C-alpha positions in Angstrom: 83.1 118.2 -5.5 83.8 115.9 -8.6 85.2 112.7 -7.9 88.2 110.9 -9.0 87.9 108.4 -11.8 89.0 105.8 -9.7 86.2 106.6 -7.4 83.6 106.6 -9.9 84.9 103.4 -11.1 82.4 101.0 -9.4 79.5 103.4 -9.4 76.3 103.7 -11.0 73.7 106.7 -11.8 70.5 106.9 -10.0 68.4 105.3 -12.7 70.3 101.9 -12.6 70.3 102.2 -8.9 66.4 102.6 -9.1 66.4 99.6 -11.4 68.5 97.4 -9.4 66.6 98.2 -6.0 63.2 98.3 -7.7 62.5 101.7 -6.5 61.8 104.8 -8.4 64.2 107.7 -8.7 61.8 110.0 -6.6 61.7 107.4 -3.9 65.6 107.1 -3.8 65.7 111.2 -3.9 63.0 111.2 -1.1 65.1 109.1 1.1 68.3 111.2 0.4 66.3 114.2 1.6 65.2 112.2 4.8 68.8 111.3 5.4 68.3 107.5 5.0 71.2 107.5 2.4 74.4 109.7 2.9 75.3 112.2 0.7 76.0 110.9 -2.7 79.0 111.7 -4.9 78.2 113.2 -7.9 80.0 113.4 -11.2 81.1 116.7 -13.1 77.7 116.8 -14.6 76.2 116.8 -11.3 74.7 113.3 -11.4 74.7 111.1 -8.3 76.6 108.2 -8.0 75.6 105.1 -6.2 78.1 102.1 -4.9 76.9 98.6 -4.4 76.7 99.3 -0.5 74.2 102.0 -1.4 71.9 100.0 -3.5 72.0 97.3 -0.7 71.0 100.2 1.7 68.2 100.9 -0.8 67.2 97.3 -0.5 67.3 97.5 3.3 65.1 100.3 3.7 62.5 98.7 0.8 62.4 95.5 3.1 62.1 97.4 6.6 59.3 99.6 4.7 57.4 95.9 3.8 57.7 95.2 7.2 55.8 98.3 8.2 58.7 100.3 9.9 58.3 104.0 9.6 61.1 106.0 8.0 62.1 107.2 11.6 62.3 103.7 12.9 64.0 102.7 9.8 66.7 105.6 10.5 67.2 104.2 13.8 68.0 100.9 12.4 70.1 102.1 9.5 72.2 104.0 12.3 72.4 100.9 14.4 73.7 98.9 11.2 76.4 101.5 10.4 77.9 101.2 13.9 80.3 98.4 14.5 77.7 95.8 14.2 77.3 95.2 17.8 73.8 96.8 18.0 71.9 93.4 18.0 70.2 94.1 21.4 69.0 97.7 20.4 67.8 96.0 17.1 66.1 93.5 19.1 64.6 96.2 20.9 63.2 97.8 18.1 61.8 94.8 16.7 60.2 93.7 20.0 58.0 97.0 20.0 57.4 96.8 16.5 56.3 93.1 17.0 54.0 94.4 20.1 52.4 97.1 17.7 51.6 94.3 15.2 50.0 92.1 17.9 48.0 94.9 19.4 46.8 95.7 15.6 45.7 92.0 15.2 43.8 92.2 18.0 42.0 95.4 17.0 41.3 93.6 13.7 40.1 90.6 15.0 37.6 92.6 17.1 36.8 94.3 14.2 36.1 91.0 12.2 33.9 89.8 15.1 31.9 93.1 15.0 31.4 92.8 11.2 30.5 88.9 11.3 27.8 89.9 13.6 26.4 92.6 11.6 26.8 90.5 8.7 24.4 87.8 10.3 22.0 90.4 11.5 21.5 91.2 7.5 21.3 87.7 6.9 18.7 87.2 9.3 16.8 90.2 8.1 17.0 88.9 4.3 15.8 85.7 5.4 12.9 87.2 7.2 12.1 89.2 4.0 11.4 86.1 2.1 8.3 85.3 4.4 7.4 88.9 5.9 7.2 92.4 4.8 10.6 94.1 5.0 12.1 96.1 7.9 14.6 98.3 8.2 18.1 97.1 7.9 19.3 96.3 11.3 22.6 98.0 10.9 20.6 101.3 10.3 18.0 100.8 13.0 20.3 101.2 15.9 23.1 103.9 17.0 26.4 103.1 15.4 25.0 99.9 14.1 25.1 98.1 17.6 22.2 96.5 19.6 
């Protein structure tokens, strides 16, 4: 349903919303399809219209994606944000869960780093050995899964 000129006064079209939020038009439409944005009012020509609050919401979505929250998690945060503002405990719980995931990933990456360093050292030893002796098979290929 077309909006009155008073309602449309402080709104912008999707291109400007994309520019202000540093997101693409396609990304904004995708967020709408995923219900991360409310249904947007439209002009008589069926152009979507966005308010400053909508652009702020887009910025929040982008920020949360930068923190590696999934769209489902972002939807939860937005639902909490849209409530009366007293959802700090629930937000903390979501942040605590995300922090646990990040710490688990850090441990996993640290283990991977250690394995890669060991493999690199094996290669370095073999390359040093080759300076004085006939080359052996690359130590990474000579054991199953690269592990001795």
